[in-house]
BALOBA-1460 file (C-alpha; in Angstrom, 3 decimals):
// residues 385
<rec num="1" residu="x" x="86.881" y="90.770" z="120.372"/>
<rec num="2" residu="x" x="85.775" y="93.362" z="122.822"/>
<rec num="3" residu="x" x="82.209" y="94.595" z="122.941"/>
<rec num="4" residu="x" x="83.633" y="98.105" z="122.792"/>
<rec num="5" residu="x" x="84.997" y="97.362" z="119.329"/>
<rec num="6" residu="x" x="81.644" y="96.156" z="118.082"/>
<rec num="7" residu="x" x="79.990" y="99.368" z="119.170"/>
<rec num="8" residu="x" x="82.815" y="101.278" z="117.613"/>
<rec num="9" residu="x" x="82.682" y="99.476" z="114.275"/>
<rec num="10" residu="x" x="78.941" y="99.245" z="113.814"/>
<rec num="11" residu="x" x="77.128" y="102.488" z="114.332"/>
<rec num="12" residu="x" x="78.297" y="105.177" z="116.736"/>
<rec num="13" residu="x" x="80.916" y="106.707" z="114.515"/>
<rec num="14" residu="x" x="81.495" y="110.438" z="114.589"/>
<rec num="15" residu="x" x="82.585" y="111.299" z="111.105"/>
<rec num="16" residu="x" x="83.604" y="114.230" z="108.965"/>
<rec num="17" residu="x" x="84.624" y="114.278" z="105.335"/>
<rec num="18" residu="x" x="88.220" y="114.487" z="104.219"/>
<rec num="19" residu="x" x="88.576" y="115.160" z="100.516"/>
<rec num="20" residu="x" x="91.992" y="113.954" z="99.509"/>
<rec num="21" residu="x" x="93.837" y="116.452" z="97.274"/>
<rec num="22" residu="x" x="90.757" y="118.615" z="96.823"/>
<rec num="23" residu="x" x="92.172" y="122.109" z="97.235"/>
<rec num="24" residu="x" x="93.026" y="124.599" z="94.518"/>
<rec num="25" residu="x" x="96.748" y="124.484" z="95.285"/>
<rec num="26" residu="x" x="96.791" y="120.839" z="94.211"/>
<rec num="27" residu="x" x="95.013" y="121.522" z="90.958"/>
<rec num="28" residu="x" x="91.597" y="120.028" z="91.616"/>
<rec num="29" residu="x" x="89.811" y="122.806" z="89.744"/>
<rec num="30" residu="x" x="91.528" y="121.830" z="86.521"/>
<rec num="31" residu="x" x="91.138" y="118.050" z="86.817"/>
<rec num="32" residu="x" x="90.048" y="116.407" z="83.587"/>
<rec num="33" residu="x" x="87.099" y="114.028" z="83.372"/>
<rec num="34" residu="x" x="88.107" y="110.422" z="83.977"/>
<rec num="35" residu="x" x="86.069" y="107.241" z="83.630"/>
<rec num="36" residu="x" x="86.431" y="104.975" z="86.678"/>
<rec num="37" residu="x" x="86.162" y="101.286" z="85.873"/>
<rec num="38" residu="x" x="86.687" y="99.822" z="89.350"/>
<rec num="39" residu="x" x="86.101" y="101.194" z="92.868"/>
<rec num="40" residu="x" x="87.525" y="99.704" z="96.051"/>
<rec num="41" residu="x" x="85.500" y="100.442" z="99.189"/>
<rec num="42" residu="x" x="87.632" y="100.190" z="102.343"/>
<rec num="43" residu="x" x="85.512" y="100.077" z="105.501"/>
<rec num="44" residu="x" x="86.923" y="100.848" z="108.977"/>
<rec num="45" residu="x" x="90.550" y="99.890" z="108.277"/>
<rec num="46" residu="x" x="93.208" y="99.483" z="110.981"/>
<rec num="47" residu="x" x="90.933" y="99.269" z="114.011"/>
<rec num="48" residu="x" x="93.449" y="97.086" z="115.854"/>
<rec num="49" residu="x" x="96.248" y="99.626" z="115.695"/>
<rec num="50" residu="x" x="94.891" y="101.156" z="118.877"/>
<rec num="51" residu="x" x="96.708" y="99.737" z="121.943"/>
<rec num="52" residu="x" x="94.691" y="97.199" z="123.883"/>
<rec num="53" residu="x" x="93.319" y="98.644" z="127.118"/>
<rec num="54" residu="x" x="91.870" y="96.092" z="129.524"/>
<rec num="55" residu="x" x="88.842" y="97.192" z="131.513"/>
<rec num="56" residu="x" x="88.085" y="94.361" z="133.858"/>
<rec num="57" residu="x" x="87.857" y="91.819" z="131.057"/>
<rec num="58" residu="x" x="89.154" y="88.269" z="131.296"/>
<rec num="59" residu="x" x="92.911" y="87.745" z="130.775"/>
<rec num="60" residu="x" x="92.298" y="85.891" z="127.498"/>
<rec num="61" residu="x" x="90.808" y="89.051" z="125.949"/>
<rec num="62" residu="x" x="94.236" y="90.672" z="125.518"/>
<rec num="63" residu="x" x="95.570" y="87.563" z="123.831"/>
<rec num="64" residu="x" x="92.584" y="87.452" z="121.477"/>
<rec num="65" residu="x" x="93.113" y="91.106" z="120.624"/>
<rec num="66" residu="x" x="96.746" y="90.498" z="119.752"/>
<rec num="67" residu="x" x="95.826" y="87.703" z="117.361"/>
<rec num="68" residu="x" x="93.553" y="90.068" z="115.462"/>
<rec num="69" residu="x" x="96.174" y="92.838" z="115.516"/>
<rec num="70" residu="x" x="98.753" y="90.464" z="114.035"/>
<rec num="71" residu="x" x="96.335" y="89.352" z="111.322"/>
<rec num="72" residu="x" x="95.410" y="92.959" z="110.558"/>
<rec num="73" residu="x" x="99.076" y="93.829" z="110.086"/>
<rec num="74" residu="x" x="99.360" y="91.130" z="107.428"/>
<rec num="75" residu="x" x="96.210" y="92.255" z="105.611"/>
<rec num="76" residu="x" x="96.958" y="95.985" z="105.847"/>
<rec num="77" residu="x" x="100.267" y="95.499" z="104.047"/>
<rec num="78" residu="x" x="98.208" y="94.273" z="101.096"/>
<rec num="79" residu="x" x="96.099" y="97.442" z="101.189"/>
<rec num="80" residu="x" x="99.104" y="99.728" z="100.996"/>
<rec num="81" residu="x" x="100.678" y="97.651" z="98.226"/>
<rec num="82" residu="x" x="97.454" y="97.554" z="96.198"/>
<rec num="83" residu="x" x="96.914" y="101.313" z="96.545"/>
<rec num="84" residu="x" x="100.423" y="101.934" z="95.267"/>
<rec num="85" residu="x" x="99.868" y="99.703" z="92.237"/>
<rec num="86" residu="x" x="96.403" y="100.824" z="91.120"/>
<rec num="87" residu="x" x="95.713" y="101.628" z="87.503"/>
<rec num="88" residu="x" x="94.614" y="105.026" z="86.165"/>
<rec num="89" residu="x" x="90.960" y="103.963" z="85.991"/>
<rec num="90" residu="x" x="90.704" y="102.657" z="89.549"/>
<rec num="91" residu="x" x="89.544" y="104.560" z="92.645"/>
<rec num="92" residu="x" x="89.444" y="104.020" z="96.409"/>
<rec num="93" residu="x" x="86.747" y="105.146" z="98.842"/>
<rec num="94" residu="x" x="87.699" y="104.825" z="102.521"/>
<rec num="95" residu="x" x="84.918" y="104.953" z="105.105"/>
<rec num="96" residu="x" x="86.623" y="105.483" z="108.457"/>
<rec num="97" residu="x" x="85.967" y="107.691" z="111.488"/>
<rec num="98" residu="x" x="89.654" y="108.089" z="112.297"/>
<rec num="99" residu="x" x="91.537" y="107.147" z="109.173"/>
<rec num="100" residu="x" x="95.217" y="106.696" z="110.107"/>
<rec num="101" residu="x" x="97.434" y="109.438" z="108.738"/>
<rec num="102" residu="x" x="99.753" y="107.098" z="106.852"/>
<rec num="103" residu="x" x="96.844" y="105.444" z="105.050"/>
<rec num="104" residu="x" x="95.323" y="108.789" z="104.112"/>
<rec num="105" residu="x" x="98.697" y="110.020" z="102.890"/>
<rec num="106" residu="x" x="99.188" y="106.871" z="100.827"/>
<rec num="107" residu="x" x="95.783" y="107.340" z="99.186"/>
<rec num="108" residu="x" x="96.624" y="110.959" z="98.435"/>
<rec num="109" residu="x" x="100.129" y="110.227" z="97.129"/>
<rec num="110" residu="x" x="99.197" y="107.414" z="94.771"/>
<rec num="111" residu="x" x="95.649" y="108.265" z="93.720"/>
<rec num="112" residu="x" x="95.177" y="112.013" z="94.098"/>
<rec num="113" residu="x" x="91.576" y="112.861" z="93.127"/>
<rec num="114" residu="x" x="90.775" y="109.162" z="92.723"/>
<rec num="115" residu="x" x="91.136" y="108.666" z="96.483"/>
<rec num="116" residu="x" x="88.337" y="109.719" z="98.823"/>
<rec num="117" residu="x" x="88.378" y="109.399" z="102.610"/>
<rec num="118" residu="x" x="84.896" y="109.760" z="104.097"/>
<rec num="119" residu="x" x="84.335" y="110.464" z="107.782"/>
<rec num="120" residu="x" x="80.702" y="111.327" z="107.397"/>
<rec num="121" residu="x" x="77.703" y="110.364" z="109.510"/>
<rec num="122" residu="x" x="74.122" y="111.358" z="108.790"/>
<rec num="123" residu="x" x="73.136" y="110.074" z="112.211"/>
<rec num="124" residu="x" x="75.629" y="112.137" z="114.191"/>
<rec num="125" residu="x" x="75.442" y="115.258" z="112.007"/>
<rec num="126" residu="x" x="71.843" y="116.304" z="111.274"/>
<rec num="127" residu="x" x="73.040" y="119.284" z="109.226"/>
<rec num="128" residu="x" x="74.175" y="116.868" z="106.505"/>
<rec num="129" residu="x" x="70.521" y="116.252" z="105.700"/>
<rec num="130" residu="x" x="70.572" y="119.481" z="103.696"/>
<rec num="131" residu="x" x="73.274" y="118.090" z="101.409"/>
<rec num="132" residu="x" x="71.218" y="115.071" z="100.372"/>
<rec num="133" residu="x" x="69.490" y="114.955" z="97.037"/>
<rec num="134" residu="x" x="65.665" y="115.083" z="97.030"/>
<rec num="135" residu="x" x="65.696" y="111.474" z="95.837"/>
<rec num="136" residu="x" x="67.851" y="110.350" z="98.764"/>
<rec num="137" residu="x" x="65.599" y="112.150" z="101.255"/>
<rec num="138" residu="x" x="62.511" y="110.461" z="99.823"/>
<rec num="139" residu="x" x="64.241" y="107.073" z="99.887"/>
<rec num="140" residu="x" x="65.231" y="107.500" z="103.543"/>
<rec num="141" residu="x" x="61.604" y="108.160" z="104.416"/>
<rec num="142" residu="x" x="60.569" y="105.021" z="102.594"/>
<rec num="143" residu="x" x="63.273" y="103.029" z="104.392"/>
<rec num="144" residu="x" x="61.808" y="104.054" z="107.738"/>
<rec num="145" residu="x" x="58.320" y="103.045" z="106.664"/>
<rec num="146" residu="x" x="59.657" y="99.752" z="105.320"/>
<rec num="147" residu="x" x="60.779" y="98.854" z="108.821"/>
<rec num="148" residu="x" x="57.272" y="99.398" z="110.181"/>
<rec num="149" residu="x" x="55.711" y="97.543" z="107.271"/>
<rec num="150" residu="x" x="57.912" y="94.543" z="107.966"/>
<rec num="151" residu="x" x="58.254" y="94.527" z="111.771"/>
<rec num="152" residu="x" x="55.431" y="96.656" z="113.129"/>
<rec num="153" residu="x" x="56.675" y="98.179" z="116.392"/>
<rec num="154" residu="x" x="58.976" y="95.243" z="117.282"/>
<rec num="155" residu="x" x="62.290" y="96.496" z="115.954"/>
<rec num="156" residu="x" x="65.364" y="98.263" z="117.221"/>
<rec num="157" residu="x" x="66.982" y="101.180" z="115.431"/>
<rec num="158" residu="x" x="70.523" y="99.807" z="115.731"/>
<rec num="159" residu="x" x="70.573" y="97.642" z="112.561"/>
<rec num="160" residu="x" x="69.128" y="100.562" z="110.594"/>
<rec num="161" residu="x" x="72.185" y="102.676" z="111.398"/>
<rec num="162" residu="x" x="74.568" y="101.010" z="108.965"/>
<rec num="163" residu="x" x="72.249" y="101.343" z="105.950"/>
<rec num="164" residu="x" x="71.566" y="104.999" z="106.833"/>
<rec num="165" residu="x" x="75.285" y="105.753" z="107.088"/>
<rec num="166" residu="x" x="75.823" y="103.859" z="103.825"/>
<rec num="167" residu="x" x="73.207" y="106.093" z="102.201"/>
<rec num="168" residu="x" x="75.158" y="109.181" z="103.270"/>
<rec num="169" residu="x" x="78.417" y="107.704" z="102.039"/>
<rec num="170" residu="x" x="76.913" y="106.855" z="98.663"/>
<rec num="171" residu="x" x="75.620" y="110.418" z="98.321"/>
<rec num="172" residu="x" x="79.060" y="111.776" z="99.166"/>
<rec num="173" residu="x" x="80.703" y="109.544" z="96.562"/>
<rec num="174" residu="x" x="78.344" y="110.930" z="93.911"/>
<rec num="175" residu="x" x="78.922" y="114.514" z="95.035"/>
<rec num="176" residu="x" x="82.719" y="114.388" z="95.269"/>
<rec num="177" residu="x" x="83.214" y="112.311" z="92.134"/>
<rec num="178" residu="x" x="81.224" y="114.912" z="90.229"/>
<rec num="179" residu="x" x="83.330" y="117.733" z="91.706"/>
<rec num="180" residu="x" x="86.515" y="115.943" z="90.710"/>
<rec num="181" residu="x" x="85.470" y="115.055" z="87.186"/>
<rec num="182" residu="x" x="85.223" y="111.342" z="87.948"/>
<rec num="183" residu="x" x="82.490" y="109.308" z="86.303"/>
<rec num="184" residu="x" x="81.487" y="105.653" z="86.340"/>
<rec num="185" residu="x" x="78.921" y="103.632" z="84.465"/>
<rec num="186" residu="x" x="76.715" y="101.928" z="87.104"/>
<rec num="187" residu="x" x="75.874" y="99.228" z="84.563"/>
<rec num="188" residu="x" x="79.473" y="98.083" z="84.134"/>
<rec num="189" residu="x" x="81.684" y="99.434" z="86.936"/>
<rec num="190" residu="x" x="83.205" y="96.787" z="89.177"/>
<rec num="191" residu="x" x="83.634" y="97.172" z="92.926"/>
<rec num="192" residu="x" x="85.366" y="95.372" z="95.796"/>
<rec num="193" residu="x" x="84.931" y="95.531" z="99.555"/>
<rec num="194" residu="x" x="87.980" y="95.669" z="101.851"/>
<rec num="195" residu="x" x="88.442" y="96.425" z="105.527"/>
<rec num="196" residu="x" x="87.023" y="95.282" z="108.857"/>
<rec num="197" residu="x" x="85.236" y="93.146" z="109.578"/>
<rec num="198" residu="x" x="84.572" y="90.707" z="106.762"/>
<rec num="199" residu="x" x="81.209" y="89.476" z="108.016"/>
<rec num="200" residu="x" x="80.301" y="92.691" z="109.822"/>
<rec num="201" residu="x" x="80.785" y="96.231" z="108.589"/>
<rec num="202" residu="x" x="82.404" y="95.391" z="105.234"/>
<rec num="203" residu="x" x="79.435" y="93.220" z="104.306"/>
<rec num="204" residu="x" x="76.744" y="95.403" z="105.872"/>
<rec num="205" residu="x" x="77.864" y="98.746" z="104.466"/>
<rec num="206" residu="x" x="78.807" y="97.291" z="101.104"/>
<rec num="207" residu="x" x="75.533" y="95.551" z="100.379"/>
<rec num="208" residu="x" x="73.640" y="98.831" z="100.846"/>
<rec num="209" residu="x" x="76.153" y="101.173" z="99.216"/>
<rec num="210" residu="x" x="75.947" y="99.138" z="96.026"/>
<rec num="211" residu="x" x="72.187" y="99.576" z="96.034"/>
<rec num="212" residu="x" x="72.333" y="103.306" z="96.780"/>
<rec num="213" residu="x" x="74.910" y="103.890" z="94.048"/>
<rec num="214" residu="x" x="72.671" y="102.060" z="91.594"/>
<rec num="215" residu="x" x="75.326" y="99.459" z="90.744"/>
<rec num="216" residu="x" x="74.223" y="96.628" z="88.500"/>
<rec num="217" residu="x" x="77.083" y="94.516" z="89.866"/>
<rec num="218" residu="x" x="77.262" y="94.149" z="93.674"/>
<rec num="219" residu="x" x="80.288" y="95.243" z="95.675"/>
<rec num="220" residu="x" x="82.197" y="91.960" z="95.892"/>
<rec num="221" residu="x" x="83.808" y="91.446" z="99.295"/>
<rec num="222" residu="x" x="87.373" y="90.205" z="98.875"/>
<rec num="223" residu="x" x="88.056" y="88.029" z="101.907"/>
<rec num="224" residu="x" x="91.810" y="88.205" z="101.434"/>
<rec num="225" residu="x" x="91.636" y="92.007" z="101.796"/>
<rec num="226" residu="x" x="89.577" y="91.943" z="105.001"/>
<rec num="227" residu="x" x="89.932" y="91.127" z="108.697"/>
<rec num="228" residu="x" x="87.234" y="88.715" z="109.925"/>
<rec num="229" residu="x" x="85.453" y="88.605" z="113.245"/>
<rec num="230" residu="x" x="85.424" y="84.805" z="113.280"/>
<rec num="231" residu="x" x="88.490" y="83.658" z="115.254"/>
<rec num="232" residu="x" x="88.710" y="80.377" z="113.359"/>
<rec num="233" residu="x" x="89.184" y="82.252" z="110.075"/>
<rec num="234" residu="x" x="92.407" y="83.827" z="111.327"/>
<rec num="235" residu="x" x="94.128" y="80.467" z="110.784"/>
<rec num="236" residu="x" x="91.947" y="79.102" z="107.965"/>
<rec num="237" residu="x" x="92.908" y="78.865" z="104.296"/>
<rec num="238" residu="x" x="90.545" y="80.637" z="101.908"/>
<rec num="239" residu="x" x="89.458" y="78.365" z="99.065"/>
<rec num="240" residu="x" x="86.894" y="80.033" z="96.814"/>
<rec num="241" residu="x" x="83.760" y="82.128" z="96.381"/>
<rec num="242" residu="x" x="80.740" y="80.909" z="94.414"/>
<rec num="243" residu="x" x="78.204" y="83.322" z="92.896"/>
<rec num="244" residu="x" x="74.592" y="82.247" z="93.503"/>
<rec num="245" residu="x" x="71.245" y="83.775" z="92.575"/>
<rec num="246" residu="x" x="69.537" y="86.691" z="94.345"/>
<rec num="247" residu="x" x="72.915" y="88.388" z="94.922"/>
<rec num="248" residu="x" x="73.983" y="85.662" z="97.351"/>
<rec num="249" residu="x" x="77.638" y="84.629" z="97.605"/>
<rec num="250" residu="x" x="78.971" y="81.371" z="99.040"/>
<rec num="251" residu="x" x="82.479" y="81.361" z="100.577"/>
<rec num="252" residu="x" x="84.626" y="78.322" z="101.393"/>
<rec num="253" residu="x" x="87.656" y="77.839" z="103.673"/>
<rec num="254" residu="x" x="89.701" y="74.986" z="105.079"/>
<rec num="255" residu="x" x="90.061" y="75.231" z="108.857"/>
<rec num="256" residu="x" x="93.312" y="74.617" z="110.672"/>
<rec num="257" residu="x" x="91.951" y="71.253" z="111.864"/>
<rec num="258" residu="x" x="91.167" y="70.180" z="108.287"/>
<rec num="259" residu="x" x="87.405" y="70.705" z="108.387"/>
<rec num="260" residu="x" x="85.725" y="72.672" z="105.627"/>
<rec num="261" residu="x" x="83.904" y="75.917" z="106.438"/>
<rec num="262" residu="x" x="81.261" y="77.686" z="104.363"/>
<rec num="263" residu="x" x="79.281" y="80.914" z="104.661"/>
<rec num="264" residu="x" x="76.375" y="82.364" z="102.702"/>
<rec num="265" residu="x" x="76.507" y="86.170" z="102.310"/>
<rec num="266" residu="x" x="74.143" y="88.666" z="100.698"/>
<rec num="267" residu="x" x="76.125" y="90.993" z="98.416"/>
<rec num="268" residu="x" x="73.403" y="93.557" z="97.703"/>
<rec num="269" residu="x" x="70.222" y="94.472" z="99.552"/>
<rec num="270" residu="x" x="67.643" y="97.131" z="100.362"/>
<rec num="271" residu="x" x="65.920" y="97.910" z="103.647"/>
<rec num="272" residu="x" x="62.699" y="95.927" z="103.895"/>
<rec num="273" residu="x" x="63.987" y="93.003" z="101.832"/>
<rec num="274" residu="x" x="62.855" y="89.635" z="103.190"/>
<rec num="275" residu="x" x="65.336" y="87.628" z="105.239"/>
<rec num="276" residu="x" x="66.689" y="84.786" z="103.122"/>
<rec num="277" residu="x" x="67.539" y="81.286" z="104.278"/>
<rec num="278" residu="x" x="69.609" y="78.695" z="102.447"/>
<rec num="279" residu="x" x="68.004" y="75.260" z="102.731"/>
<rec num="280" residu="x" x="69.752" y="72.000" z="101.817"/>
<rec num="281" residu="x" x="69.479" y="68.254" z="102.679"/>
<rec num="282" residu="x" x="71.415" y="66.829" z="105.625"/>
<rec num="283" residu="x" x="71.509" y="63.195" z="104.495"/>
<rec num="284" residu="x" x="75.025" y="61.726" z="104.424"/>
<rec num="285" residu="x" x="76.709" y="64.782" z="105.984"/>
<rec num="286" residu="x" x="78.336" y="65.577" z="109.315"/>
<rec num="287" residu="x" x="77.765" y="69.294" z="109.823"/>
<rec num="288" residu="x" x="77.973" y="71.846" z="112.600"/>
<rec num="289" residu="x" x="76.930" y="75.510" z="112.520"/>
<rec num="290" residu="x" x="78.787" y="78.109" z="114.578"/>
<rec num="291" residu="x" x="78.376" y="81.861" z="114.918"/>
<rec num="292" residu="x" x="81.030" y="84.376" z="113.876"/>
<rec num="293" residu="x" x="82.091" y="84.522" z="117.526"/>
<rec num="294" residu="x" x="82.464" y="80.716" z="117.522"/>
<rec num="295" residu="x" x="79.306" y="79.951" z="119.497"/>
<rec num="296" residu="x" x="77.625" y="76.603" z="118.624"/>
<rec num="297" residu="x" x="74.170" y="77.257" z="117.140"/>
<rec num="298" residu="x" x="73.382" y="73.887" z="115.503"/>
<rec num="299" residu="x" x="72.766" y="70.972" z="116.139"/>
<rec num="300" residu="x" x="72.976" y="72.301" z="119.704"/>
<rec num="301" residu="x" x="72.285" y="75.954" z="120.328"/>
<rec num="302" residu="x" x="74.539" y="76.612" z="123.294"/>
<rec num="303" residu="x" x="75.024" y="79.807" z="125.307"/>
<rec num="304" residu="x" x="78.373" y="81.581" z="124.979"/>
<rec num="305" residu="x" x="81.150" y="80.139" z="127.109"/>
<rec num="306" residu="x" x="82.273" y="82.375" z="129.926"/>
<rec num="307" residu="x" x="85.155" y="84.696" z="129.039"/>
<rec num="308" residu="x" x="84.837" y="84.242" z="125.278"/>
<rec num="309" residu="x" x="84.329" y="86.759" z="122.497"/>
<rec num="310" residu="x" x="80.881" y="85.237" z="122.004"/>
<rec num="311" residu="x" x="79.950" y="86.246" z="125.550"/>
<rec num="312" residu="x" x="81.175" y="89.800" z="124.925"/>
<rec num="313" residu="x" x="79.077" y="89.943" z="121.749"/>
<rec num="314" residu="x" x="75.964" y="88.734" z="123.585"/>
<rec num="315" residu="x" x="76.433" y="91.350" z="126.293"/>
<rec num="316" residu="x" x="76.815" y="93.981" z="123.577"/>
<rec num="317" residu="x" x="73.451" y="93.046" z="122.070"/>
<rec num="318" residu="x" x="71.754" y="93.413" z="125.434"/>
<rec num="319" residu="x" x="73.342" y="96.809" z="126.004"/>
<rec num="320" residu="x" x="72.029" y="97.907" z="122.608"/>
<rec num="321" residu="x" x="68.503" y="97.121" z="123.825"/>
<rec num="322" residu="x" x="67.905" y="94.425" z="121.252"/>
<rec num="323" residu="x" x="64.146" y="93.645" z="121.171"/>
<rec num="324" residu="x" x="62.952" y="90.995" z="123.588"/>
<rec num="325" residu="x" x="61.749" y="88.723" z="120.769"/>
<rec num="326" residu="x" x="65.225" y="88.706" z="119.204"/>
<rec num="327" residu="x" x="67.023" y="88.020" z="122.485"/>
<rec num="328" residu="x" x="64.583" y="85.200" z="123.219"/>
<rec num="329" residu="x" x="65.165" y="83.709" z="119.779"/>
<rec num="330" residu="x" x="68.931" y="83.707" z="120.320"/>
<rec num="331" residu="x" x="68.764" y="82.369" z="123.876"/>
<rec num="332" residu="x" x="66.110" y="79.693" z="123.346"/>
<rec num="333" residu="x" x="66.226" y="78.974" z="119.656"/>
<rec num="334" residu="x" x="68.522" y="79.409" z="116.721"/>
<rec num="335" residu="x" x="68.511" y="81.047" z="113.337"/>
<rec num="336" residu="x" x="69.769" y="77.694" z="111.997"/>
<rec num="337" residu="x" x="67.032" y="75.049" z="112.137"/>
<rec num="338" residu="x" x="66.381" y="71.536" z="110.865"/>
<rec num="339" residu="x" x="63.128" y="71.026" z="108.962"/>
<rec num="340" residu="x" x="62.195" y="67.547" z="107.702"/>
<rec num="341" residu="x" x="65.759" y="66.467" z="107.051"/>
<rec num="342" residu="x" x="66.819" y="69.830" z="105.629"/>
<rec num="343" residu="x" x="69.003" y="72.397" z="107.341"/>
<rec num="344" residu="x" x="68.046" y="76.073" z="107.037"/>
<rec num="345" residu="x" x="70.703" y="78.694" z="107.739"/>
<rec num="346" residu="x" x="70.252" y="82.450" z="107.471"/>
<rec num="347" residu="x" x="71.861" y="84.611" z="104.820"/>
<rec num="348" residu="x" x="73.073" y="87.371" z="107.181"/>
<rec num="349" residu="x" x="71.904" y="90.985" z="107.256"/>
<rec num="350" residu="x" x="72.160" y="93.606" z="110.037"/>
<rec num="351" residu="x" x="68.895" y="92.113" z="111.336"/>
<rec num="352" residu="x" x="70.312" y="88.572" z="111.573"/>
<rec num="353" residu="x" x="73.253" y="88.709" z="114.008"/>
<rec num="354" residu="x" x="73.794" y="84.939" z="113.898"/>
<rec num="355" residu="x" x="76.254" y="84.802" z="111.004"/>
<rec num="356" residu="x" x="76.069" y="81.069" z="110.330"/>
<rec num="357" residu="x" x="79.375" y="79.367" z="109.525"/>
<rec num="358" residu="x" x="78.828" y="75.789" z="108.358"/>
<rec num="359" residu="x" x="81.532" y="73.268" z="109.302"/>
<rec num="360" residu="x" x="81.775" y="69.940" z="107.438"/>
<rec num="361" residu="x" x="83.803" y="66.960" z="108.575"/>
<rec num="362" residu="x" x="84.687" y="64.067" z="106.266"/>
<rec num="363" residu="x" x="83.028" y="65.605" z="103.203"/>
<rec num="364" residu="x" x="85.156" y="66.279" z="100.094"/>
<rec num="365" residu="x" x="85.191" y="69.894" z="98.930"/>
<rec num="366" residu="x" x="83.528" y="69.042" z="95.598"/>
<rec num="367" residu="x" x="80.604" y="67.364" z="97.386"/>
<rec num="368" residu="x" x="80.316" y="70.152" z="99.967"/>
<rec num="369" residu="x" x="80.313" y="72.765" z="97.218"/>
<rec num="370" residu="x" x="77.658" y="70.895" z="95.221"/>
<rec num="371" residu="x" x="75.462" y="70.500" z="98.307"/>
<rec num="372" residu="x" x="75.514" y="74.161" z="99.276"/>
<rec num="373" residu="x" x="75.636" y="75.704" z="95.806"/>
<rec num="374" residu="x" x="72.377" y="73.898" z="95.038"/>
<rec num="375" residu="x" x="70.688" y="75.079" z="98.220"/>
<rec num="376" residu="x" x="67.207" y="76.534" z="97.857"/>
<rec num="377" residu="x" x="66.946" y="80.190" z="98.889"/>
<rec num="378" residu="x" x="63.701" y="80.660" z="100.807"/>
<rec num="379" residu="x" x="62.197" y="83.787" z="102.326"/>
<rec num="380" residu="x" x="61.246" y="84.282" z="105.941"/>
<rec num="381" residu="x" x="57.518" y="84.874" z="105.920"/>
<rec num="382" residu="x" x="56.817" y="85.389" z="109.616"/>
<rec num="383" residu="x" x="56.881" y="88.927" z="110.998"/>
<rec num="384" residu="x" x="57.749" y="89.367" z="114.652"/>
<rec num="385" residu="x" x="55.150" y="90.569" z="117.105"/>
């Protein structure tokens, strides 16, 4: 995947709000109160509809792009079908800088006031600060301080962008739902995450939006309604998701070559939370850990191969002025480490770019599931200088 797409799908999004069916001619002033029981959050859908434009990249880049575009076409058909079949107590919130017209029209046609397309960015539009509630303003100040409390001066602003945008989106959901007579009980409402990418923006925005909306139940990312970054997942078969403690989720797939794949994900978080690691014994297993761009990170932490998506991702991090300590950790070490016969892999956040996919060879699914589902979740205690 091109580095341009990462920049496009992570932070620098110029957004405005589009309120579907919100004018007087369509009867919004007279809408009756409705209790919403489930909300679907669709993040950055249909990014691969844009024609591929090579800019001096390797010839394989166009082929990679087409594989993702083909996969997106399959997944997007599910979005349109699901929107058309939603019940009267379900709602959709689309977070997209350039929501395609046909998707926006489908949301409007089938859902009316229960469909909201947000193109809103607190970072790119300072005037939106005035629309925030006093509570949200105070919380944003605390979020900034939390970064200093945790990292001192050794942190980059880039990972903070997604949570800040998520804060603005959550505020807009509250505002527009109220205007439209839509209510939900944060103690019981259910929520799903759709869109692109599964391990990137869908996960990162969702885990913070759930927190900012005060949801007791996290936004559950539905893999089969997302497009992943990991190229090996484009041909893998999804098996199951296991709910663990501390809002951690454990996903399983079967790769095209027959190996099993697993991933720990954090479903709900707040800025300043400690980084979590899943730790489990290695005895009797044959495991390998690879990044979401298919770079080996354990047992050998290898640099990205030339001309691969992993190389493009690494170049993107350098262009974003990732702190020297983080670049050094990725070049010389790994976020997956072996400690006294136990493997520790990170539970990803915007601050842990090594999304750790665990591959198992020769291990039955039941044994692999038992091993990882019983992993100990430990906190990172070291702050970076």
